[in-house]
C-alpha positions in Angstrom: 114.9 157.9 53.2 114.0 156.9 57.0 110.7 156.5 58.2 110.5 158.2 61.9 108.0 156.0 63.4 109.7 152.5 61.9 112.8 153.7 61.4 113.3 151.4 58.0 115.4 152.8 55.8 114.9 152.5 51.9 116.0 153.9 48.8 114.1 153.9 45.5 111.4 151.8 47.7 114.0 149.1 48.3 115.3 148.1 51.4 118.8 148.8 52.0 121.4 148.2 54.4 122.4 150.9 56.5 125.5 152.1 57.8 125.3 154.4 60.4 127.8 157.5 61.1 127.9 159.1 64.5 129.3 162.9 64.7 129.6 165.8 67.2 129.7 169.5 66.5 132.0 171.8 68.4 129.1 172.1 70.8 129.2 168.5 71.1 125.8 168.1 69.7 125.2 164.7 68.6 124.4 164.2 64.4 123.2 160.8 62.8 124.1 160.2 59.2 122.7 157.5 57.1 124.5 156.1 54.1 122.8 153.3 52.1 124.3 149.9 50.7 124.1 148.3 48.1 124.1 150.9 45.9 124.9 149.8 42.1 125.3 153.2 40.6 128.6 153.9 43.1 129.8 150.5 41.9 133.6 150.4 41.9 133.3 154.1 43.0 135.1 155.5 45.9 134.6 159.2 47.5 135.7 160.9 50.5 132.9 162.5 52.8 133.1 165.9 54.9 130.0 166.0 57.4 128.1 169.6 56.7 124.6 171.1 57.6 122.6 174.0 57.4 119.6 175.5 59.3 116.3 174.8 58.2 115.0 177.8 55.8 118.7 178.6 54.9 120.7 178.6 51.6 124.4 178.1 53.5 125.8 174.6 54.1 128.4 174.5 57.1 130.6 172.0 58.7 129.8 170.7 61.7 133.2 169.8 63.0 136.8 169.9 61.9 136.9 168.0 58.3 141.0 167.9 58.5 140.5 165.4 61.2 136.6 164.4 60.9 135.4 162.9 57.8 135.1 159.3 56.1 135.6 157.4 53.4 133.2 155.2 51.3 134.2 152.5 48.7 132.3 150.5 46.8 132.5 147.0 45.1 131.3 146.0 42.0 128.2 144.6 43.5 127.9 148.6 44.9 128.4 147.1 48.9 129.6 150.4 50.9 132.4 150.1 52.9 132.9 152.9 55.5 135.7 154.0 57.1 135.6 156.7 59.5 138.3 159.3 60.2 140.0 159.3 62.6 140.6 156.4 63.6 140.7 156.0 67.0 142.6 154.0 69.7 142.6 155.8 72.8 144.3 154.7 75.8 143.5 157.0 78.7 145.0 156.5 82.8 143.9 158.9 85.9 145.6 159.7 88.4 144.9 161.7 91.2 148.0 163.9 92.9 147.5 165.5 96.2 147.6 165.0 99.9 144.2 163.2 99.9 142.6 165.7 102.5 139.0 167.5 102.0 139.4 171.2 101.6 142.8 170.6 100.2 143.0 171.2 96.1 144.1 167.8 94.4 145.1 167.7 91.0 143.5 164.9 88.2 146.0 163.8 86.0 144.7 162.4 82.5 147.1 160.9 80.0 145.5 160.4 76.8 148.2 157.8 74.5 146.9 157.9 70.8 148.1 155.2 68.5 145.2 156.1 65.8 145.2 159.1 63.9 145.1 162.6 64.8 142.2 163.9 66.2 140.7 166.8 68.1 138.9 166.1 71.1 136.7 167.6 73.6 136.9 165.8 76.9 134.5 166.2 80.1 135.6 165.7 83.5 132.8 164.4 85.9 134.0 164.5 89.7 131.3 163.5 92.6 130.6 161.6 95.5 127.8 159.9 94.2 128.8 156.3 92.2 125.3 156.7 90.4 125.4 160.3 89.8 124.2 159.5 86.0 121.4 157.5 87.2 120.0 159.6 89.9 120.5 163.1 88.1 117.9 164.3 85.7 119.1 164.8 82.6 118.7 168.5 82.6 120.5 168.7 85.9 123.6 166.8 84.7 126.4 169.3 85.4 130.3 168.4 84.2 133.1 169.9 86.6 135.6 170.5 83.9 136.3 170.3 80.2 139.4 170.3 78.0 140.0 170.6 74.3 143.3 170.2 72.8 144.7 167.9 69.7 145.5 164.2 70.1 148.6 163.3 68.4 149.6 160.4 66.8 151.8 157.9 68.6 152.0 160.6 71.4 150.7 161.0 74.8 148.8 164.1 76.1 148.3 165.0 79.7 145.5 167.1 80.7 145.3 168.1 84.5 142.6 169.5 86.5 142.0 170.6 89.9 139.2 170.1 92.4 138.4 170.8 96.5 136.6 167.9 97.8 134.0 169.8 100.7 134.0 166.6 102.6 135.5 163.2 102.9 134.5 160.2 101.4 135.1 158.4 98.0 134.7 160.5 95.0 134.3 159.1 91.3 135.7 160.4 88.5 134.9 159.6 85.1 136.1 161.1 81.6 133.9 161.4 78.9 133.1 162.4 75.5 130.2 163.8 76.0 128.0 166.2 78.0 125.5 163.1 79.3 128.2 161.2 80.7 127.4 158.2 78.5 130.3 157.9 76.4 133.0 156.9 78.7 137.0 157.1 77.9 137.9 156.2 81.3 137.0 156.4 84.9 138.6 156.1 88.5 137.9 157.3 92.2 140.0 158.1 95.4 139.3 158.2 98.8 139.3 161.5 100.4 140.0 161.8 104.6 139.1 164.8 106.8 141.4 167.5 106.8 143.7 167.8 110.0 144.0 171.1 109.6 141.4 172.6 112.1 140.6 176.2 112.8 138.5 177.8 115.8 138.3 181.3 114.6 140.0 183.3 111.7 141.2 181.4 109.1 143.2 182.0 106.1 141.1 181.1 102.8 141.7 181.0 98.9 145.4 181.6 99.8 147.6 181.2 97.1 150.7 183.1 97.0 151.9 184.2 93.5 154.2 181.3 92.3 152.9 178.9 94.0 154.1 175.4 92.8 152.2 172.9 95.7 150.3 172.7 98.8 150.6 170.3 101.3 148.9 169.4 104.5 150.8 167.0 106.8 149.6 164.8 109.0 150.2 166.9 112.0 147.6 169.6 110.2 150.2 171.9 109.1 149.8 173.3 105.7 152.8 173.7 103.9 153.2 175.6 100.5 156.3 175.9 98.0 156.3 179.0 95.8 158.5 179.6 92.9 159.1 183.4 94.2 161.2 185.4 95.8 158.4 187.0 97.8 154.7 185.8 99.7 152.5 188.0 97.2 148.9 187.6 96.6 146.8 189.6 94.2 144.0 188.5 96.9 142.7 186.3 99.5 140.1 186.1 102.4 139.7 185.6 106.0 137.0 184.0 107.3 135.4 183.4 110.7 135.8 179.3 111.0 134.0 179.6 114.4 130.8 179.1 115.4 130.4 182.4 117.3 130.2 185.9 115.6 133.8 188.0 115.8 133.1 191.5 117.0 135.1 194.1 116.4 138.4 192.5 116.7 141.9 193.4 116.1 143.7 191.5 113.3 147.1 191.1 112.2 149.3 189.2 110.4 152.6 188.2 111.3 155.8 186.9 109.6 158.7 184.9 111.0 161.4 183.4 108.9 163.7 180.6 110.0 167.1 181.2 110.5 169.3 178.1 111.7 166.9 176.2 114.5 165.1 179.9 115.7 161.8 181.8 114.1 162.9 185.0 113.9 159.9 187.6 113.6 160.7 189.8 110.5 156.9 191.8 110.0 154.0 192.3 111.6 151.3 194.3 110.0 147.5 194.8 111.2 144.5 195.9 109.4 143.8 199.3 110.4 140.1 199.0 111.4 138.3 196.5 113.5 136.7 193.4 112.0 133.2 192.2 112.7 132.5 188.4 111.2 129.2 186.4 111.7 129.9 182.8 111.9 131.0 181.6 108.6 131.5 185.0 107.4 134.7 186.4 105.6 136.1 189.4 103.7 138.8 190.0 101.1 142.2 191.4 101.5 143.3 192.7 97.6 147.1 193.4 96.8 148.8 192.2 99.8 152.9 191.8 99.8 154.2 190.4 103.2 157.5 189.9 102.7 160.9 190.1 100.0 163.1 186.8 100.3 163.9 183.7 99.5 163.8 181.5 102.4 161.5 179.4 105.1 158.7 181.7 106.4 155.9 181.3 109.1 152.6 183.3 108.2 150.1 183.8 111.1 146.8 185.9 111.5 146.4 187.1 114.6 143.3 188.1 116.3 142.7 190.2 119.6 146.7 188.9 120.4 145.7 185.0 119.8 147.1 183.0 116.5 144.2 181.6 114.9 145.5 179.6 111.4 149.4 179.7 110.1 150.6 178.9 107.1 154.5 177.5 106.2 155.5 179.2 102.9 159.0 178.2 101.3 160.4 180.3 98.7 162.8 179.8 96.2 164.7 181.5 93.7 163.3 180.3 90.4 163.9 181.0 86.6 161.8 180.2 83.4 162.7 178.5 80.0 160.6 178.6 77.2 161.2 176.3 74.4 160.4 176.6 70.2 156.8 175.8 71.1 156.1 178.7 73.3 156.2 175.8 76.5 157.0 177.5 79.6 159.0 175.8 82.6 159.8 176.7 86.0 163.3 175.9 87.2 164.4 176.0 91.0 167.8 177.9 91.2 170.2 177.3 94.1 173.5 178.2 93.1 176.5 178.0 90.3 175.8 178.7 86.7 172.6 178.3 84.7 173.2 176.9 81.1 170.8 178.0 78.6 168.7 174.5 77.1 169.6 173.9 73.1 165.9 174.2 72.3 165.2 177.4 74.7 164.0 180.5 72.8 163.9 182.9 76.0 165.4 182.6 79.6 163.7 184.5 82.6 165.7 185.3 85.0 163.4 187.8 87.2 163.0 185.6 90.5 166.7 185.7 90.7 168.0 187.7 93.4 172.0 186.2 93.6 174.2 189.3 94.0 176.3 187.8 90.6 174.6 185.0 88.2 176.6 183.4 85.1 174.8 182.7 82.5 175.9 180.1 79.5 174.3 180.8 76.5 172.7 178.8 73.9 173.8 178.8 70.4 170.4 180.6 69.2 171.4 184.2 68.5 167.6 185.2 68.7 167.1 184.0 72.3 165.9 186.2 74.3 167.5 187.1 77.7 165.0 188.7 80.4 166.8 190.2 83.7 165.7 190.6 87.3 165.7 193.5 89.3 168.9 192.8 91.8 171.3 190.2 90.0 173.6 191.1 88.3 174.2 188.8 84.8 177.5 187.7 83.4 178.4 185.5 80.3 175.5 187.5 78.1 178.0 190.0 76.0 176.6 190.7 73.0 172.9 188.7 73.4 169.3 190.3 73.4 169.0 191.9 76.8 165.7 192.8 78.2 166.1 194.5 81.3 163.7 194.6 84.5 161.5 197.4 83.4 160.8 194.9 80.1 162.9 197.3 77.9 166.0 196.4 75.2 168.7 198.7 74.1 169.5 196.2 71.1 167.9 193.0 69.4 169.8 191.4 66.5 167.9 188.7 65.2 169.5 186.2 62.3 167.2 184.1 60.0 167.7 180.1 60.2 167.1 180.3 63.9 164.0 179.9 66.1 162.6 183.3 67.7 159.4 183.5 70.1 158.2 186.0 72.3 157.8 184.7 75.8 156.8 188.1 77.1 156.5 191.6 75.9 158.8 194.4 75.8 159.9 197.4 74.0 163.2 197.4 72.0 164.7 200.7 71.5 166.8 199.5 68.4 166.0 196.2 66.3 167.0 194.4 63.1 166.6 191.6 61.8 169.3 190.1 58.8 168.4 187.8 56.4 170.2 186.1 52.8 167.6 186.1 50.1 167.7 184.6 46.9 166.2 185.9 43.7 162.2 185.1 43.3 159.3 184.8 45.3 159.8 183.6 48.9 157.7 184.3 52.6 158.5 187.0 55.3 157.3 188.0 58.2 159.1 190.3 60.5 158.3 190.8 64.4 158.2 194.5 64.0 157.1 197.1 61.5 159.6 198.1 58.9 159.8 199.7 55.5 159.9 197.7 52.2 163.9 197.9 51.2 165.1 198.8 47.3 164.7 195.6 45.3 161.6 193.8 47.4 158.2 194.0 46.5 155.7 192.9 49.4 152.4 191.6 48.9 149.6 190.6 51.4 146.9 187.9 51.3 143.5 189.6 50.7 140.8 186.7 49.7 140.6 183.0 48.3 138.6 181.5 45.6 138.3 177.9 45.5 141.9 176.6 45.0 143.4 180.1 44.1 144.4 182.9 46.7 144.8 186.8 45.6 147.3 189.0 46.8 147.5 192.6 46.4 151.1 194.7 46.7 151.6 197.0 49.9 153.7 200.0 51.0 155.2 198.7 54.5 155.6 195.7 56.6 153.6 195.7 59.9 155.1 193.6 62.7 154.2 190.0 62.9 152.6 190.1 59.5 153.2 187.5 56.8 153.8 188.6 52.8 154.7 186.8 49.5 157.6 188.8 48.5 159.9 189.0 45.3 163.4 189.7 45.2 164.9 190.8 42.0 168.3 189.7 42.9 170.1 187.7 45.1 171.2 189.8 48.2 171.4 190.0 51.9 169.0 192.9 53.5 168.7 193.7 57.2 165.6 194.8 58.3 165.4 197.9 60.6 162.8 199.1 63.3 163.2 201.5 66.1 161.3 202.4 69.2 159.1 198.8 68.8 156.6 197.1 71.4 156.9 193.0 70.8 154.0 191.5 72.0 153.9 187.8 73.6 151.6 184.9 71.9 151.1 187.9 68.9 149.7 187.2 65.7 148.5 189.3 62.9 147.0 186.7 60.4 144.9 187.3 57.4 142.0 185.0 57.4 139.4 183.8 54.8 136.8 181.2 55.0 138.8 177.8 54.4 142.5 179.4 55.2 144.6 182.0 57.0 148.0 183.2 56.3 150.0 183.2 59.5 153.3 184.5 60.4 155.6 182.1 61.6 157.7 181.9 64.9 158.9 179.1 65.9 157.3 175.8 65.7 153.2 176.5 65.1 151.0 173.7 66.2 149.6 172.8 63.1 150.0 169.4 61.6 148.5 170.6 58.3 150.0 173.7 56.5 150.4 175.1 52.5 154.2 175.8 52.4 155.3 178.2 49.1 156.7 175.8 46.3 160.1 176.4 45.2 159.3 178.4 42.1 156.8 180.5 44.1 153.7 179.7 41.8 151.8 178.0 44.6 151.2 176.8 48.3 151.7 173.1 48.5 150.1 171.0 50.9 152.0 169.3 53.5 150.6 167.2 56.5 153.9 167.0 58.4 155.7 170.6 57.4 158.4 171.9 58.6 158.6 175.3 59.9 161.0 178.5 59.9 161.0 181.3 61.9 160.5 184.5 59.9 158.0 182.8 57.2 154.6 182.6 56.1 152.2 180.2 55.0 148.5 178.8 55.0 146.9 176.3 57.4 143.1 175.4 57.2 140.9 177.6 59.4 138.8 175.5 62.2 135.8 174.1 60.4 137.5 174.5 56.8 135.4 172.3 54.6 137.7 172.6 51.4 141.3 171.5 51.4 142.9 171.0 48.0 146.6 169.6 47.2 148.0 173.0 46.7 146.8 176.9 46.5 147.6 178.6 43.4 148.5 182.3 43.5 146.4 184.4 41.4 146.8 187.8 42.6 150.2 189.9 42.6 151.2 193.6 42.1 148.4 195.8 40.7 150.3 198.9 42.0 152.4 201.0 39.0 156.3 201.8 39.5 158.0 203.7 36.6 161.2 201.7 35.5 162.5 204.3 33.1 164.8 207.1 33.3 162.8 210.7 32.9 162.0 212.0 29.4 162.7 208.6 28.0 160.8 207.5 24.9 158.4 204.7 25.6 157.3 200.9 23.5 154.2 200.3 23.1 155.0 196.8 23.4 155.1 194.2 26.6 158.4 192.5 27.8 159.0 190.2 30.6 161.7 191.3 33.4 164.5 190.0 31.3 163.7 192.4 28.6 162.3 190.2 26.2 159.4 190.9 24.0 156.3 188.8 24.9 152.4 189.1 23.5 149.8 191.1 25.1 148.4 188.0 26.8 151.5 186.7 29.0 150.6 186.1 32.0 152.6 187.4 34.9 154.5 190.9 35.5 155.1 192.5 32.2 156.7 195.8 31.3 154.4 197.9 29.3 154.7 201.3 28.2 157.7 202.4 31.0 155.3 201.2 33.6 156.0 197.5 35.6 152.1 195.6 35.7 150.8 192.4 36.0 148.7 190.7 34.0 146.6 187.8 34.3 144.5 185.8 31.8 140.6 185.2 32.8 139.3 181.6 32.2 
């Protein structure tokens, strides 16, 4: 026990050497655990320790962190001396870069690259960006405030890049810390950046919060010009503000926006739009402008705000045609387009061509028959005959999916007709169909309903729901084509069945889980794998975040309890029990049996 006044740790009234184990929970509270050494009753023993806690006055113990990542191994020698190995074993190297023009009032990007050569682990990091080098010493604990937080899985022997943005309000030196904790004590990396005064000065109405849809970068030139690169064929904003950046009030001003396009060496006015009512703003005051589209088209543009006939602020905006590639992990990458054919990458699961306006585009598809091709409103696309095409209204006439290939919905759409074809071997397997459909003859489907220790229970269902995983039994080897009509397919959609320690998920392409339970060859259990190979249109168990029990396998306990007639009308019955091969078995036979012409599932209670 620990004396809270002296800090001395004793066990059976004998002083002990103490090993301290510090842990952080999901809310980044710190917990201290003390393990005693030496301890002779545990001599030559080894144990795994998983941290749990409970609220005073309650009986339920709950995990304080994810035991998949955070646990300990305690090993005692023949004298009871303890060696404690903490997991994950940390070996992180973090570098910080600041990307941007280093002007105040302009968004700067902080890029933290975390390289992990230790164990895979869950990380929660806090970003602090302050213009005071002694911020933690000068700020009371209750007033400490981090600027951004990031949570992610740091994979072993891999690098992860986390990017956060900040807009410095004034010139000077800014200090950056990346820490493990909310008090800034456990520092992983630190850096600093010098911010200069912005050369862009406005004395009158100014654009503010101006970020067109598809904005890629913003750069303030030394001359004060603000240049924006936009991967979209239009200058369109959900909203922005105009503010009075002068020291005097603006009263009943006539305000307009003009758009100029550069053609050759000349700027040609393309649009001029005024706000219908006079604008009055005190110094520093602003108003919102919502749902405004300035112009359609690709090119170099100059956008001006005009107050009482005088240009007071300007943005230079370069719009680009672009397309998006979605890979098997769901990551979407924007690619600028100029001319020529577009080659679909080998690992792409979708190609989104909505922001290309050339009259005709040739697309070279990849070898994945499940790749989805999303078309734009104007361009005519060639090279996609027989492929899965989704029009500019997010509608598909026909979608054909084949087993054995990656599949992922990058953007939601409706399919008038959709099929999924798969060759089954006789026996048990898992199945996930991304649309609602009927259960074909010769296939029995079961859904996950509960867990009990290392046993998982299923029950029979009468139809298959979209994206939901099932345990299925196929009576004889066959090829099955599942069909659906007028189906909505949602992006990033899952229909998992979740219990306390595990959830049964449907697989599309490559989920991010590093620990999974896959059905074994004979269909009797789901075996744990720390390096799983995922295959689309299947199902598997994964630990829930905070699950405390991770056995080597999950034994299938449940099976169909529905009753299905297997006799011709009028046939006589035999009171005996038979297996599916027609062989007589005892009443205690565990598994699927035929009894009195009815197919049932029997199990022996322990």
